[in-house]
N, C-alpha and C positions, 0 to 999 in steps of 0.2 A: 380417593385420587394419588396415583403413586407419583410421588414430587420427579422420579425421575424420567417420568414421560411426560410432563410436563415442561420441565425440562429440555428435553431431546424436542418439544412438539416448538417450544418458542426458539430454540437455537434453527430448528429448521428456518422457519417461518424469517428467520432475521438474513438466514443465507439465501437464503431465494432471490431476494431482488438481484445480489451478486451474478447470476447468470442470466438476467435479461440486458435487452442492450439500455445503455444509458440516454436518456431522453436527452439530454442535456449537451450530447455531443453528437447528433443525426443531424447532418447537412454543414458540420465543418469541417477544412481542410485538415489534412495531416500535421501539418506545422501548428494550427491550432490547438488541435486535442494534443501535440509534443508538450506544448508550453504550457497547459492546462495542470498536464500529469506534471511536471515538474513545478509548478508555482505549487500543487497539492503536496510533492515529494518535500519542498522545501519549509513548507508549513508543519508537516509531520516534524519534520527535524526538529522545528523552532519549539514546537509544542512539549517537546521530550524532553528538550535543555532546559526549559521553561521549570519543566516537573522535576527537572533532577536539582536543579537548586532551590526550590522548594522543600526537596523531600533533606539536602543536605544540611538548611536552614533552621530544619523542624518547624517549617510553616506549611508542609504539605502532607497530603495522606498518603501512605505506603502503596493502597491498592492501586493507586491514578500514577506511580510513578509505574509501577509493573505494567500497566494498562500501557500506558506509554512508551516503556521499552521496547515491550512485544508488538506494537506497532510501527515504532523503529526499523526494529530486527527484518520485519516483513518487506517494510520499505527500498529497506536497504537490499534485502534479498532480492528483492523483483529489479531494481535496477539494476544491479549486476549481473540477474540473467538477463536481459534483455540487453545491455552491452555485449554480453557474451556472445549471444545470437548475432547481432551487427557484426561483432568482428568476424565471426563464421559466415557470414553472409559476403561480407567484404573479401576474406579470404578463398570462397568460392568463386566469383566474379575474377580474382587473380589467375585462377586456373584455368578459366573460359581459353580457349583457343583463339586467336584473333583472325 
C-alpha cells in the first residue's frame, strides 16, 4: 500500500470531525460557548509557552515545540478573524439609519 494514500486517509479521518456539530456545546448559551472558547484559547497559549520554555532549556522535543507554535498561530489567527468580524458588524450597526 502506498504510504501517501494511508497518510491522506488518516488526515481525512482526523479532519472529518471538525466539520460536525460539537455535542459538548449543544444547548449552551452564546455566553457559555464564548467562555469555553476563551478558556480553550488560554490553554493553547499556556501549552505553547510551556513547550517553548522546555525547548529553550533543552528539556523539550523540537517537534512538540513546532506543533505547539502551529496551534498557537492558528488560535491567534482565529481570534483576530473573529475580532475583525465583530468590529465589522458593529460598524455596520452604526451605519444603520435610526
